[in-house]
C-alpha positions as CSV (number, residue, x, y, z in Angstrom):
1,M,32.2,88.9,-8.8
2,A,31.9,89.9,-12.6
3,W,33.2,86.2,-13.1
4,L,30.8,84.5,-11.1
5,P,27.7,84.6,-13.8
6,A,29.8,83.1,-16.1
7,A,31.1,80.4,-14.0
8,I,27.9,79.4,-12.8
9,S,26.5,79.0,-16.5
10,L,29.5,77.0,-17.3
11,L,29.2,74.8,-14.1
12,F,25.7,73.9,-15.2
13,I,25.9,73.2,-18.7
14,P,25.8,69.6,-18.5
15,T,22.3,69.7,-16.8
16,I,20.6,71.2,-19.8
17,R,18.1,68.6,-21.1
18,I,17.0,68.5,-24.4
19,M,13.5,68.9,-25.0
20,P,11.5,66.3,-27.1
21,R,9.9,67.1,-30.1
22,P,6.3,67.9,-29.9
23,S,5.2,65.1,-32.0
24,A,7.4,62.5,-29.8
25,A,5.9,64.4,-26.7
26,A,2.4,63.7,-27.6
27,A,2.8,60.2,-27.4
28,R,2.7,60.5,-24.0
29,P,1.8,63.0,-21.2
30,S,4.3,65.2,-20.2
31,G,4.7,67.7,-17.4
32,E,6.3,70.3,-19.2
33,R,3.6,73.1,-19.1
34,K,3.3,72.2,-15.3
35,A,6.7,72.3,-14.4
36,F,6.8,75.9,-16.4
37,F,4.1,76.9,-14.0
38,L,5.5,76.0,-10.9
39,F,8.5,77.8,-11.9
40,L,6.1,80.9,-12.3
41,Y,4.4,80.4,-9.1
42,A,7.7,80.3,-7.4
43,S,9.1,83.5,-8.7
44,I,5.6,85.5,-8.0
45,V,5.9,84.1,-4.3
46,L,9.8,85.4,-4.0
47,A,8.4,88.7,-5.9
48,V,6.0,89.1,-3.1
49,Y,7.7,88.2,-0.3
50,L,10.8,90.8,-1.2
51,L,7.7,93.4,-1.6
52,V,6.4,92.6,1.7
53,M,10.0,92.6,3.4
54,N,10.9,96.0,1.9
55,V,7.5,97.5,3.3
56,V,8.0,95.9,6.8
57,E,11.6,97.4,7.2
58,L,10.7,100.7,6.2
59,E,7.6,100.8,8.6
60,V,9.8,99.2,11.8
61,T,12.6,101.1,12.6
62,H,14.5,98.9,14.8
63,F,14.1,95.4,12.8
64,P,15.5,92.9,15.3
65,K,18.6,90.9,14.6
66,P,16.8,87.6,15.2
67,A,14.1,88.9,12.7
68,Y,17.0,89.6,10.2
69,Y,18.3,85.6,10.3
70,V,14.6,84.3,10.1
71,T,13.8,86.5,7.1
72,A,17.3,85.4,5.1
73,T,16.4,81.8,5.9
74,V,13.2,82.0,4.3
75,L,14.6,84.1,1.2
76,L,17.0,81.2,0.7
77,L,14.7,78.6,0.6
78,L,12.7,80.5,-1.8
79,I,15.6,81.1,-3.9
80,F,16.3,77.3,-3.9
81,F,12.7,76.0,-4.1
82,P,13.1,75.8,-8.0
83,I,15.9,73.1,-7.4
84,V,13.2,71.0,-6.1
85,I,10.9,71.5,-9.0
86,V,14.0,70.5,-11.3
87,V,15.2,67.4,-9.4
88,K,11.3,66.3,-9.5
89,Q,11.0,66.5,-12.8
90,E,14.2,65.0,-13.7
91,L,13.4,61.8,-11.5
92,K,10.0,61.5,-13.1
93,T,11.4,61.7,-16.7
94,Y,14.0,59.1,-15.7
95,L,11.7,56.7,-13.9
96,Q,8.9,57.1,-16.6
97,P,9.2,53.7,-19.0
98,P,9.8,54.5,-23.0
99,A,7.0,55.1,-24.9
100,P,6.5,52.2,-27.4
101,A,7.7,53.0,-31.2
102,A,4.0,53.9,-32.8
103,A,3.5,51.8,-36.0
104,S,3.9,53.8,-39.4
105,S,1.0,54.1,-41.9
106,S,2.4,56.8,-43.6
107,I,3.7,56.4,-47.2
108,V,6.6,58.7,-48.3
109,A,6.8,59.2,-52.1
110,I,10.3,59.9,-53.9
111,T,10.5,60.9,-57.5
112,V,14.0,59.7,-59.1
113,E,14.0,60.9,-62.3
114,D,15.6,58.9,-65.3
115,E,18.5,60.5,-66.5
116,K,18.8,58.5,-69.6
117,T,15.1,60.3,-71.2
118,H,16.7,63.5,-71.0
119,E,18.7,64.7,-74.1
120,A,22.1,66.7,-73.5
121,P,21.0,70.1,-74.3
122,A,23.4,72.0,-77.3
123,P,26.4,73.7,-76.2
124,D,24.9,77.1,-77.3
125,D,21.4,76.5,-75.7
126,H,23.5,75.8,-72.3
127,Q,25.4,78.8,-72.5
128,A,22.7,80.9,-73.5
129,A,20.6,79.3,-70.4
130,A,23.7,80.0,-68.2
131,A,23.9,83.5,-69.1
132,D,20.2,84.2,-68.7
133,S,20.9,82.6,-65.3
134,G,24.0,84.7,-64.4
135,N,22.0,87.8,-65.5
136,N,19.2,87.2,-63.4
137,N,20.7,85.9,-60.3
138,S,23.4,88.6,-59.9
139,P,21.3,91.4,-58.6
140,S,19.1,89.2,-56.4
141,C,20.8,89.6,-53.5
142,F,20.1,93.4,-53.5
143,Q,16.5,93.0,-54.6
144,D,15.4,90.6,-52.1
145,V,16.5,92.9,-49.1
146,F,13.5,95.2,-50.4
147,R,11.3,92.6,-51.4
148,P,10.5,91.0,-48.0
149,P,8.2,88.1,-47.4
150,A,4.6,88.2,-46.2
151,R,4.5,89.1,-42.1
152,G,4.7,85.8,-40.3
153,Q,7.2,84.3,-42.9
154,D,11.2,83.9,-42.1
155,Y,12.7,86.9,-42.9
156,T,16.2,87.4,-43.8
157,I,18.6,89.6,-41.4
158,L,18.8,92.4,-43.9
159,Q,14.9,92.3,-45.1
160,A,14.2,92.5,-41.5
161,L,16.7,95.4,-40.7
162,F,15.6,97.3,-43.7
163,S,11.8,96.8,-43.5
164,V,9.2,99.9,-42.4
165,D,8.1,97.7,-39.4
166,M,11.2,97.0,-38.0
167,L,12.7,100.8,-38.0
168,V,9.3,101.5,-36.6
169,L,9.2,99.1,-34.0
170,F,13.0,100.2,-33.2
171,M,11.6,103.9,-33.1
172,A,9.2,103.3,-30.8
173,T,11.4,101.1,-28.4
174,I,14.1,104.0,-28.5
175,C,11.4,106.2,-27.1
176,G,9.9,103.9,-24.6
177,V,12.5,102.0,-22.9
178,G,15.1,104.9,-23.1
179,G,12.8,107.1,-21.2
180,T,12.0,104.7,-18.5
181,L,15.8,103.6,-18.2
182,T,16.6,107.3,-17.5
183,A,14.1,107.2,-14.8
184,V,15.2,104.1,-13.0
185,D,18.7,105.1,-13.5
186,N,18.4,108.4,-11.9
187,M,15.6,107.3,-9.3
188,G,18.3,108.1,-6.3
189,Q,19.0,111.4,-7.3
190,I,15.5,112.4,-8.3
191,G,14.9,111.6,-4.6
192,Q,17.2,113.5,-3.2
193,S,16.8,116.3,-5.2
194,L,12.8,116.4,-4.3
195,G,13.7,116.0,-0.7
196,Y,12.8,112.3,0.3
197,P,14.2,110.8,3.1
198,Q,16.8,108.4,2.4
199,R,15.5,105.4,4.1
200,S,12.3,105.8,1.6
201,I,15.0,106.5,-1.4
202,T,16.4,103.3,-0.4
203,T,13.0,101.5,-0.2
204,F,11.6,102.3,-3.6
205,V,14.9,102.3,-5.6
206,S,15.2,98.7,-4.5
207,L,11.4,97.8,-5.4
208,V,11.9,99.1,-8.8
209,S,13.2,95.4,-9.8
210,I,10.3,94.1,-8.3
211,W,7.9,96.1,-10.5
212,N,10.1,95.4,-13.4
213,Y,9.8,91.6,-13.1
214,A,5.9,92.4,-12.5
215,G,5.5,94.2,-15.7
216,R,7.4,91.5,-17.8
217,V,5.1,88.4,-16.3
218,V,1.8,90.7,-16.8
219,S,2.4,92.2,-20.5
220,G,3.3,88.9,-21.6
221,F,0.0,87.2,-20.2
222,A,-2.1,89.8,-21.1
223,S,-1.0,90.9,-24.5
224,E,-1.3,87.1,-25.1
225,Y,-4.7,86.9,-23.8
226,V,-6.2,89.6,-25.8
227,L,-4.4,88.9,-28.6
228,A,-6.0,85.0,-28.6
229,R,-9.6,86.3,-27.5
230,Y,-10.0,89.8,-29.0
231,Q,-7.4,89.5,-31.9
232,V,-6.1,92.7,-30.4
233,P,-2.6,93.6,-32.5
234,R,0.6,92.9,-30.1
235,P,1.8,96.4,-30.5
236,L,-1.2,98.0,-29.4
237,A,-0.3,96.5,-25.9
238,L,2.9,98.4,-26.4
239,T,1.1,101.8,-27.0
240,V,-0.7,101.3,-24.0
241,V,2.4,100.8,-21.9
242,L,4.2,104.0,-23.6
243,L,1.0,106.0,-22.5
244,L,1.3,104.5,-18.8
245,A,5.1,105.6,-18.8
246,C,4.1,109.1,-19.7
247,V,1.8,109.2,-16.7
248,G,5.0,108.4,-14.3
249,H,7.1,110.8,-16.2
250,A,4.7,113.6,-15.6
251,L,4.7,112.7,-12.2
252,I,8.2,113.4,-11.9
253,A,8.5,116.4,-14.2
254,F,5.9,118.6,-12.0
255,G,7.3,117.1,-8.5
256,V,3.8,116.2,-7.2
257,S,4.0,115.3,-3.6
258,H,5.0,111.7,-2.5
259,G,4.2,111.2,-6.3
260,L,8.0,109.5,-6.7
261,Y,6.2,106.4,-4.8
262,A,3.6,106.1,-8.0
263,A,6.0,106.7,-10.4
264,S,8.7,104.3,-9.2
265,V,5.9,101.6,-9.6
266,I,4.7,102.4,-13.0
267,L,8.1,103.7,-14.3
268,G,9.3,100.1,-13.0
269,F,6.6,98.2,-14.3
270,C,6.4,100.2,-17.8
271,F,10.1,99.2,-18.1
272,G,9.9,95.5,-17.5
273,A,6.5,95.5,-19.8
274,Q,8.1,96.6,-23.1
275,W,10.4,93.9,-23.4
276,P,8.5,90.6,-23.9
277,L,6.1,92.6,-26.2
278,L,9.2,93.6,-28.2
279,F,10.4,90.3,-28.6
280,A,7.6,88.6,-29.2
281,I,6.7,91.2,-31.7
282,I,9.8,90.6,-33.7
283,S,9.4,86.8,-33.6
284,E,5.9,87.0,-34.8
285,V,6.2,89.5,-37.7
286,F,9.7,88.4,-38.9
287,G,9.8,84.9,-38.2
288,L,12.1,82.8,-36.1
289,K,14.7,81.8,-38.3
290,Y,17.1,84.3,-37.7
291,Y,15.4,85.3,-34.3
292,S,18.4,85.1,-32.2
293,T,19.9,88.1,-34.5
294,L,16.5,90.1,-34.4
295,Y,16.4,89.8,-30.5
296,N,20.2,91.5,-29.9
297,F,19.1,93.9,-32.8
298,G,15.9,94.9,-30.8
299,A,17.9,95.1,-27.6
300,V,20.2,97.6,-28.9
301,A,17.5,100.2,-28.4
302,S,18.3,100.1,-24.4
303,P,21.9,102.1,-24.9
304,V,20.6,103.9,-27.7
305,G,17.9,105.6,-25.8
306,S,19.7,105.8,-22.8
307,Y,22.2,107.7,-24.3
308,I,20.6,110.0,-25.6
309,L,17.5,110.8,-23.2
310,N,19.9,109.9,-20.2
311,V,23.3,111.4,-20.8
312,R,22.4,114.2,-23.9
313,I,19.6,115.4,-22.3
314,A,18.9,114.6,-18.4
315,G,22.4,114.5,-17.5
316,R,23.2,117.9,-19.1
317,M,20.6,119.6,-17.8
318,Y,21.4,118.3,-14.0
319,D,24.7,119.4,-14.2
320,R,23.6,122.7,-15.9
321,E,21.2,123.6,-13.3
322,A,23.5,122.2,-10.5
323,L,26.1,124.6,-11.5
324,R,23.4,127.7,-11.3
325,Q,22.2,126.7,-8.0
326,G,26.5,127.6,-7.0
327,G,28.2,124.1,-7.5
328,R,31.5,124.1,-9.0
329,R,33.2,122.2,-12.0
330,G,35.1,119.5,-11.5
331,R,33.4,118.3,-7.8
332,D,30.3,116.2,-7.5
333,L,27.3,118.4,-8.6
334,T,24.2,118.1,-6.1
335,C,20.7,119.8,-7.4
336,V,17.7,120.2,-5.2
337,G,14.9,120.9,-6.4
338,V,12.2,120.6,-8.9
339,R,13.7,122.1,-11.4
340,C,16.9,119.6,-11.4
341,F,14.5,117.1,-13.5
342,R,11.4,119.3,-14.6
343,E,12.5,120.2,-18.2
344,S,14.3,117.0,-18.9
345,F,11.5,114.9,-18.1
346,L,9.0,117.1,-19.8
347,I,11.0,116.2,-23.1
348,I,11.4,112.7,-22.0
349,T,7.4,112.7,-21.6
350,G,7.1,113.9,-25.0
351,V,9.6,111.6,-26.5
352,T,7.6,108.9,-24.9
353,L,4.3,110.1,-26.2
354,L,6.0,109.9,-29.8
355,G,6.9,106.4,-29.3
356,A,3.5,105.7,-28.5
357,L,2.1,107.3,-31.6
358,V,5.0,105.4,-33.7
359,S,3.7,102.4,-32.3
360,L,0.4,103.2,-33.0
361,V,1.3,103.5,-36.2
362,L,2.9,99.6,-36.3
363,A,-0.4,98.4,-34.7
364,W,-2.4,100.2,-37.4
365,R,0.3,98.2,-40.3
366,T,-0.1,95.0,-38.7
367,R,-4.2,94.8,-37.5
368,E,-4.8,92.4,-40.5
369,F,-1.7,90.2,-40.0
370,Y,-3.0,89.8,-36.2
371,R,-6.6,89.1,-37.0
372,G,-5.4,86.3,-38.9
373,D,-4.4,82.7,-37.9
374,L,-1.2,83.7,-36.5
375,Y,0.0,80.4,-35.3
376,G,-1.4,78.5,-38.0
377,R,2.3,77.9,-39.6
378,F,3.3,76.6,-36.4
379,R,0.5,74.1,-36.3
380,E,1.7,73.2,-39.9
381,V,5.3,72.5,-38.7
382,G,4.3,70.3,-36.1
383,M,1.9,68.4,-38.4
384,V,5.1,67.9,-40.7
385,G,7.4,66.7,-37.7
386,R,4.5,64.6,-36.6
387,A,4.4,63.2,-39.8
388,A,8.2,62.7,-40.5
389,A,8.5,61.2,-36.8
390,A,5.8,58.4,-37.7
391,G,7.9,57.7,-41.0
392,G,11.0,57.4,-39.0
393,E,10.0,54.8,-36.6
394,D,10.3,52.3,-39.6
395,K,13.7,51.1,-39.4
396,K,13.5,49.0,-42.8
397,V,12.0,50.9,-45.8
398,D,11.5,49.7,-49.1
399,E,11.8,51.9,-52.2
400,V,10.2,50.9,-55.3
401,V,11.6,52.6,-58.3
402,T,9.9,52.6,-61.6
403,S,12.2,53.7,-64.9
404,S,10.5,55.2,-67.7
405,G,13.1,53.7,-70.2
406,G,11.8,50.0,-69.8
407,G,8.3,50.4,-71.9
408,V,6.4,52.6,-69.4
409,S,5.5,55.5,-71.3
410,D,3.1,57.5,-69.2
411,T,5.3,58.1,-66.5
412,D,9.5,59.2,-66.5
413,A,9.9,57.7,-62.8
414,K,8.5,57.1,-59.6
415,A,9.5,55.4,-56.7
416,T,7.2,54.6,-53.7
417,S,8.7,53.7,-50.1
418,T,6.4,51.7,-47.9
419,S,6.7,49.4,-45.1
420,S,6.0,46.0,-46.7
421,S,7.5,45.2,-50.2
422,R,5.6,45.4,-53.7
423,E,6.1,43.6,-56.8
424,S,5.5,45.4,-60.0
425,S,3.0,44.3,-62.5
426,N,4.8,45.2,-65.7
427,G,8.5,43.8,-64.3
428,N,10.0,47.0,-65.0
429,S,10.1,48.0,-61.0
430,K,12.3,46.5,-58.9
431,V,12.4,46.4,-55.0
């Protein structure tokens, strides 16, 4: 089945529709926002349905066979319901009449320099200028790596990777994602070692994915709300999530009675909540020009943290405790008791707490940045794109070029692009 996801992606490539530019979309009402929320509501309903059915199957010992058919049918309907949204949106777009071309009233100025007015530089001056330029530009590639632009501007890949903000964020993500991923991967073994029934273990292991989804949705909307309303730095939301994850790790470490149910909810939620915060911080602080590369660099924190905390710490300590209880090397080791994961999850709790402190440092470093107009540059880009689109509506544009070589002494060169032809008063301009 490993080929199926790739095959589905290739199969549905022709269904991708290019979204209109914001300037073009502003000319007529669009239901894109409504469609987005419909997708969100459909996913929430599906998650709630799965949650309810898992709880019902846990409580009902003998689930009747007809009920399985009914619940499976409802599940399939919920899964394929987004297709209805897509078809409706496409029909609406197809049937909607095209928007009339907006009349352009913008004037685009084009400056053309007259080559005749510039004297050719002397050979010695040209060589000296080239030498100075070569001396100044040769180390610039390496100098710019450690001279990044202001936060929110487009960093280069090397500028972002070597910046203090990225290193701090990467460290916090290793600590946070590595700890929660260790708990999620070992949830079944943790339940067995603490003596939970197999039916309960199956249930809360399956529910981890639902809490993961809930964490992604809640952290994204909540962090956006507090940022827009109270200008709270987004890294501070990451700090809160990591502190909450410490509670889940502590419940496992101390083997609290029936605490694994709460721990699975907390850690599944926190594992999902970290990803939207991580990627949003990367896009906001380092810009969008190289976001795809920086996105993947941020995701590298997951395997790094999992290897350190899961393989090198939790796995080794579990095997050591299982051998101490009488297990044999070369066979499947099974450990029973609170001691199986106590030491490892105490270490993970401390590491996650360290990650929370590191993310708090990032929140302090970016506090002024998040207090400013975070999305102002996006509005500026939208205004520029809107003006460019308005200027592009005119198919016939006249260029008025004024040359300084024909008796005009106060300007070197000017050319004005307008929607109507104009005649020059001094006879040196041509349309």
